C-alpha positions as CSV (number, residue, x, y, z in Angstrom):
1,M,118.9,64.0,-71.0
2,P,117.3,64.2,-67.6
3,N,115.7,60.7,-68.3
4,A,119.1,59.2,-69.1
5,Q,120.6,60.6,-65.9
6,R,117.8,59.1,-63.9
7,S,118.2,55.7,-65.5
8,S,121.9,55.8,-64.8
9,G,121.3,56.7,-61.1
10,W,118.9,53.7,-60.6
11,R,121.4,51.3,-62.1
12,T,124.0,52.7,-59.6
13,L,121.7,52.2,-56.7
14,R,120.8,48.6,-57.8
15,F,124.5,47.8,-57.9
16,K,125.1,49.3,-54.4
17,A,122.2,47.4,-53.0
18,A,123.4,44.1,-54.5
19,D,126.8,44.8,-52.9
20,C,125.3,45.3,-49.5
21,V,123.3,42.1,-49.8
22,S,126.4,40.2,-50.8
23,V,128.4,41.6,-47.9
24,L,125.6,40.7,-45.5
25,L,125.3,37.2,-46.9
26,M,129.0,36.6,-46.7
27,G,129.1,38.0,-43.1
28,G,126.2,35.7,-42.1
29,I,128.0,32.7,-43.6
30,A,131.2,33.6,-41.8
31,L,129.3,34.0,-38.5
32,L,127.6,30.6,-39.0
33,L,130.9,29.0,-39.7
34,L,132.3,30.5,-36.5
35,L,129.3,29.4,-34.4
36,F,128.9,26.0,-36.1
37,P,131.2,24.1,-33.6
38,A,129.4,25.5,-30.6
39,I,126.0,24.8,-32.1
40,A,127.0,21.3,-33.1
41,Q,128.4,20.6,-29.7
42,S,125.3,21.8,-28.0
43,I,123.2,19.5,-30.3
44,C,125.4,16.6,-29.5
45,L,125.3,17.3,-25.8
46,N,121.6,17.6,-25.9
47,K,121.3,14.3,-27.7
48,A,123.7,12.7,-25.3
49,F,121.8,14.0,-22.3
50,I,118.5,12.6,-23.7
51,A,120.2,9.3,-24.2
52,A,121.9,9.1,-20.9
53,S,118.8,10.3,-19.0
54,S,117.1,7.0,-19.8
55,A,118.0,4.0,-17.7
56,L,116.6,1.9,-20.5
57,I,119.5,2.7,-22.9
58,E,122.6,0.7,-22.3
59,P,125.9,2.5,-22.1
60,A,127.2,0.8,-25.2
61,E,124.3,2.3,-27.2
62,R,124.6,5.8,-25.9
63,S,127.4,6.8,-28.2
64,H,125.2,6.0,-31.2
65,Q,122.7,8.6,-30.1
66,Y,125.1,11.4,-30.8
67,D,128.0,9.8,-32.8
68,G,128.7,11.6,-36.1
69,C,127.2,14.9,-35.0
70,L,130.5,16.4,-35.8
71,P,134.0,15.1,-36.1
72,G,135.0,13.8,-32.7
73,G,131.4,14.2,-31.4
74,S,131.3,10.8,-29.8
75,Q,134.2,11.9,-27.6
76,L,132.5,14.9,-26.0
77,L,131.4,12.9,-23.0
78,A,134.2,10.3,-23.1
79,G,136.3,9.8,-19.9
80,D,135.5,10.7,-16.3
81,R,135.3,14.4,-17.1
82,G,132.7,13.9,-19.7
83,R,130.7,11.4,-17.6
84,L,130.8,13.9,-14.7
85,R,129.3,16.5,-17.0
86,L,126.7,14.1,-18.0
87,F,126.1,13.2,-14.3
88,Q,125.6,16.9,-13.5
89,M,123.1,17.4,-16.3
90,N,121.1,14.4,-15.1
91,L,121.2,15.6,-11.5
92,A,120.2,19.2,-12.4
93,F,117.4,18.4,-14.9
94,V,116.1,14.9,-14.1
95,G,116.9,13.9,-10.6
96,P,119.2,11.9,-8.3
97,E,118.0,8.5,-9.5
98,A,118.8,9.3,-13.2
99,A,122.2,10.7,-12.1
100,E,123.0,7.5,-10.2
101,V,122.7,5.6,-13.5
102,V,125.8,7.5,-14.8
103,L,127.6,7.3,-11.5
104,S,128.5,3.6,-11.9
105,E,130.4,4.5,-15.2
106,L,132.9,6.7,-13.4
107,S,136.3,5.3,-12.5
108,P,135.8,4.3,-8.8
109,E,139.1,5.9,-7.6
110,S,138.8,9.1,-9.6
111,S,138.3,12.5,-8.1
112,E,135.3,13.0,-10.4
113,S,133.7,9.9,-8.8
114,R,134.2,11.2,-5.3
115,L,132.8,14.6,-6.3
116,A,129.8,13.0,-7.9
117,H,129.1,10.8,-4.9
118,I,129.2,13.8,-2.6
119,K,126.9,15.8,-4.8
120,L,124.5,12.9,-5.2
121,G,124.4,12.3,-1.4
122,Q,123.6,16.0,-0.9
123,A,120.8,15.8,-3.5
124,Y,119.3,12.8,-1.7
125,L,119.6,14.6,1.6
126,L,117.8,17.6,0.3
127,A,115.1,15.2,-1.1
128,G,114.7,13.9,2.4
129,D,116.2,10.5,1.8
130,G,118.8,10.3,4.5
131,D,119.3,6.5,4.1
132,A,120.2,7.0,0.5
133,A,122.6,9.8,1.4
134,I,124.3,7.6,3.9
135,A,124.7,4.8,1.4
136,I,126.2,7.0,-1.3
137,W,128.6,8.9,1.1
138,S,129.7,5.6,2.7
139,R,131.0,4.4,-0.7
140,V,133.6,7.1,-0.8
141,D,134.3,7.5,2.9
142,A,132.7,11.0,3.0
143,R,133.0,11.3,6.8
144,P,132.9,15.1,6.9
145,Q,129.5,15.1,5.0
146,L,128.1,12.4,7.3
147,V,129.2,14.2,10.5
148,G,127.9,17.5,9.1
149,A,124.5,16.0,8.4
150,G,124.4,14.5,11.8
151,N,125.3,17.8,13.5
152,A,122.6,19.6,11.5
153,A,120.0,17.0,12.5
154,F,121.1,17.3,16.2
155,E,120.7,21.1,16.1
156,D,117.3,20.6,14.6
157,G,116.4,18.4,17.6
158,D,116.1,15.2,15.5
159,H,118.5,13.2,17.6
160,Q,117.5,9.8,16.1
161,R,118.4,11.0,12.7
162,A,121.7,12.5,14.0
163,V,122.6,9.2,15.5
164,K,122.2,7.4,12.1
165,F,124.6,9.8,10.4
166,W,127.1,9.7,13.3
167,E,127.1,5.9,13.5
168,A,127.7,5.7,9.7
169,A,130.8,8.0,10.2
170,R,131.9,5.9,13.2
171,A,131.7,2.7,11.1
172,L,133.9,4.3,8.4
173,W,136.7,5.4,10.8
174,R,136.6,1.9,12.4
175,Q,137.0,0.4,9.0
176,N,139.5,2.8,7.4
177,G,141.2,4.3,10.5
178,L,141.9,7.8,11.7
179,H,145.1,9.2,10.2
180,T,145.3,12.8,11.3
181,K,144.9,14.8,14.4
182,A,141.9,16.6,12.9
183,E,140.2,13.3,12.2
184,R,140.7,12.1,15.7
185,E,139.4,15.3,17.2
186,Q,136.3,15.1,15.0
187,A,135.8,11.5,16.0
188,Q,136.1,12.4,19.7
189,K,133.5,15.1,19.3
190,V,131.1,12.8,17.5
191,L,131.5,10.1,20.2
192,G,130.9,12.6,22.9
193,D,127.7,13.8,21.2
194,L,126.6,10.2,20.7
195,A,127.2,9.4,24.3
196,Q,125.1,12.4,25.3
197,V,122.2,11.3,23.2
198,W,122.5,7.7,24.5
199,T,122.6,9.0,28.1
200,E,119.5,11.2,27.6
201,N,117.7,8.1,26.3
202,G,118.8,5.9,29.1
203,A,121.1,3.7,26.9
204,F,123.9,4.0,29.4
205,H,125.9,1.0,28.1
206,L,126.0,2.4,24.6
207,A,127.0,5.8,26.1
208,A,129.7,4.2,28.0
209,D,131.0,2.4,24.9
210,A,131.2,5.7,23.1
211,Y,133.0,7.4,26.0
212,A,135.5,4.5,26.1
213,E,136.2,4.6,22.4
214,A,136.7,8.4,22.7
215,A,139.2,7.9,25.5
216,Q,141.3,5.6,23.3
217,L,141.6,8.0,20.4
218,A,143.8,10.5,22.0
219,P,146.7,10.6,24.4
220,P,145.4,9.3,27.8
221,H,143.3,11.9,29.6
222,L,142.1,11.3,33.2
223,D,138.6,12.8,32.7
224,A,137.9,10.6,29.7
225,Y,138.7,7.5,31.7
226,I,136.7,8.6,34.7
227,R,133.7,9.5,32.4
228,A,133.8,6.1,30.8
229,G,134.0,4.3,34.1
230,K,131.2,6.4,35.6
231,T,128.9,5.7,32.7
232,Y,129.6,1.9,32.9
233,A,128.7,2.2,36.6
234,T,125.5,3.9,35.8
235,A,124.7,1.1,33.3
236,G,125.3,-1.3,36.2
237,D,128.3,-2.9,34.5
238,W,130.5,-2.8,37.7
239,E,133.3,-5.0,36.2
240,E,133.8,-2.7,33.2
241,A,133.6,0.3,35.5
242,K,136.3,-1.1,37.7
243,R,138.5,-1.9,34.7
244,W,138.5,1.7,33.6
245,F,139.1,3.1,37.1
246,E,141.9,0.6,37.7
247,A,143.5,1.6,34.4
248,A,143.2,5.2,35.4
249,S,144.8,4.5,38.8
250,E,147.8,2.8,37.0
251,I,148.3,5.7,34.6
252,W,147.8,8.4,37.2
253,P,148.8,6.8,40.5
254,T,149.1,10.1,42.3
255,S,145.5,11.1,41.6
256,A,142.9,10.5,44.2
257,H,140.0,10.5,41.7
258,P,140.3,6.9,40.4
259,Y,140.6,5.5,43.9
260,C,137.5,7.4,45.1
261,Q,135.6,6.0,42.1
262,L,136.8,2.5,42.9
263,G,135.6,2.9,46.4
264,L,132.1,4.0,45.2
265,V,131.9,0.9,42.9
266,F,132.8,-1.5,45.7
267,G,130.5,0.3,48.0
268,A,127.7,-0.1,45.5
269,E,128.4,-3.9,45.5
270,G,128.3,-3.9,49.3
271,Q,132.0,-4.6,49.7
272,W,132.5,-1.8,52.3
273,D,135.8,-3.1,53.5
274,R,137.4,-2.8,50.1
275,A,135.6,0.5,49.6
276,A,137.1,1.8,52.8
277,S,140.6,0.9,51.7
278,Y,140.2,2.8,48.4
279,F,138.8,5.9,50.2
280,E,141.7,5.8,52.6
281,T,144.1,5.9,49.7
282,A,142.1,8.8,48.2
283,V,142.3,10.9,51.3
284,D,146.0,10.1,51.7
285,L,146.6,11.4,48.2
286,D,144.3,14.4,48.6
287,P,143.6,15.4,52.2
288,S,141.4,18.2,51.0
289,G,139.0,16.0,49.0
290,H,135.8,16.3,51.0
291,S,133.9,13.7,48.9
292,A,136.4,11.0,49.8
293,W,136.2,11.9,53.5
294,Q,132.4,11.8,53.3
295,W,132.4,8.3,51.7
296,L,135.2,7.1,54.0
297,G,132.9,8.0,57.0
298,T,130.0,6.2,55.3
299,A,132.1,3.1,54.7
300,Y,133.3,3.0,58.4
301,E,129.7,3.5,59.5
302,R,128.5,0.6,57.4
303,L,131.3,-1.5,58.9
304,G,130.2,-0.5,62.4
305,Q,133.4,1.3,63.0
306,Y,131.7,4.4,64.5
307,D,134.8,6.0,66.1
308,L,136.6,6.0,62.7
309,A,133.4,7.3,61.0
310,Y,133.3,10.1,63.6
311,D,136.9,11.1,62.8
312,A,136.2,11.1,59.1
313,Y,133.0,13.2,59.5
314,T,134.9,15.6,61.8
315,R,137.4,16.1,59.0
316,L,134.6,16.6,56.6
317,Q,133.0,19.3,58.8
318,E,136.4,21.1,59.1
319,L,136.6,21.2,55.3
320,L,132.9,22.2,54.9
321,P,132.0,24.3,58.0
322,R,128.8,25.7,56.4
323,D,127.5,22.3,55.2
324,P,124.6,21.3,57.3
325,Y,124.9,17.6,56.3
326,S,128.4,17.3,57.8
327,Y,126.7,18.1,61.1
328,T,123.8,15.6,60.6
329,R,126.3,12.9,59.8
330,L,128.2,13.7,63.0
331,A,124.9,13.8,64.9
332,G,123.9,10.4,63.5
333,V,127.2,8.6,64.3
334,S,127.3,10.2,67.7
335,S,123.9,8.8,68.4
336,K,125.1,5.3,67.4
337,M,128.1,5.7,69.8
338,G,125.7,6.7,72.6
339,E,127.1,10.2,72.7
340,W,123.7,11.9,73.1
341,E,125.0,15.3,74.3
342,L,127.2,15.5,71.2
343,A,124.3,14.5,69.0
344,I,122.1,17.2,70.4
345,G,124.8,19.8,69.8
346,Y,125.3,18.8,66.2
347,Y,121.5,18.7,65.5
348,R,121.3,22.3,66.8
349,E,124.1,23.4,64.5
350,A,122.4,21.7,61.6
351,M,119.1,23.5,62.4
352,K,120.8,26.9,62.1
353,L,122.1,26.0,58.6
354,L,119.0,24.1,57.5
355,P,115.9,25.7,59.2
356,Q,113.5,24.1,56.8
357,R,114.2,20.8,58.4
358,A,113.9,22.1,62.0
359,S,110.9,20.0,62.9
360,E,112.8,16.8,62.0
361,F,115.9,18.0,64.0
362,W,113.7,18.8,67.1
363,L,112.4,15.2,66.9
364,E,115.9,13.8,67.0
365,I,116.9,16.2,69.8
366,G,113.8,15.0,71.8
367,R,114.8,11.4,71.3
368,A,118.4,12.2,72.4
369,Y,117.1,13.9,75.6
370,G,114.9,10.8,76.2
371,H,118.0,8.6,76.1
372,L,119.6,10.9,78.6
373,G,116.5,10.6,80.9
374,Q,115.7,14.3,80.6
375,Q,112.0,14.0,80.1
376,A,111.1,17.7,80.4
377,S,113.7,18.6,77.7
378,A,112.5,15.8,75.5
379,C,108.9,17.0,75.8
380,E,109.8,20.5,75.0
381,A,111.7,19.4,71.9
382,F,108.7,17.3,70.8
383,R,106.4,20.2,71.3
384,Q,108.7,22.4,69.1
385,A,108.6,19.8,66.4
386,L,104.8,19.6,66.5
387,K,104.5,23.4,66.6
388,L,106.6,23.6,63.3
389,S,104.6,20.8,61.7
390,P,101.1,20.7,63.2
391,E,100.0,17.9,60.9
392,S,102.9,15.6,61.8
393,Q,101.6,12.4,63.2
394,V,105.2,11.3,64.0
395,A,105.7,14.4,66.3
396,Q,102.3,13.8,68.0
397,Q,103.1,10.1,68.6
398,A,106.5,11.0,70.0
399,L,104.9,13.5,72.4
400,D,102.3,10.9,73.5
401,A,104.9,8.1,73.9
402,A,107.0,10.3,76.1
403,G,104.0,10.9,78.4
404,C,104.3,14.6,78.0
405,G,100.6,15.3,78.2
406,S,99.2,18.8,77.4
407,E,101.5,21.8,77.7
């Protein structure tokens, strides 16, 4: 009886074990069925990736590498979304060159194509190939990326590299236009930075062109016109400088600034009569403009009109009573008019404000006393000059020429 019971118990255990195995087997089959689509898709994607990674396999052949993996498998990478997925796999696991193979298969106007171009340009930039990044980004007018790369290079001190990116962005907005306020403001900023780099490198004409282009992108602004004209003047292009200053004077006829700048250009060309007329207009429009008064005095002085120059310099001295050079200008023109006593007084005032040039001023005072026939005063002035500058041969020669002898 005990043996029979044991035999029955073993049979029961065997049946239960078999049931467990069956349940596990059925569960495994069910899980496999559930996972099969994902596994199959992964296999197909892997096969497709391998196929697409090779530039030797033609696009028409790629579908055969994974077609039939599962129903609809050949459609996994169909369309721009699928090609973008394939592009991203190539970019991540192979490199930008392999990704570029897939890039040409995207619809040129699709958002997927633009995204792929931007990512590929970034990959080339990280790889150190700025030229390739520029070429890729330029295809889809990726100006923000070009400007950003230029800004980063500029901050790193690589101005030559910055210029390449900025010039690429500049070419795109010239070709495709600037349609929003934000785009125009960005372009103005880029042009200003370009002009700064060109100026630092002595390429003043290129800098002036950049400033001029920036001035035309926004509503007219006086400073932009003046900056463009000044840079053309620095480049020696007087005619272009005049054109910008004259345009500014027409747009802002009540501003003295364009007229003062025109006076400077004509003065640089030696046309002091025309320069004087522009400076006269400038001081009429802004009587407090000390720069215009200074240059008006200079123009009159160059024209030999010393009395008018004296009046202009007097006005300058009234505006800048603590400026030593307003006194030296008055002293100089007073000497040219033969007003030696006035000249002496002005040189003494200048000496108070500019003591480091006292030796030079004492020499001029001595010469003025000489013209007045006051030899003793002249000799004393020359001795003061030599005392302040013992090594000065000019002071010693002036002392000897005046017959002053030893003290």
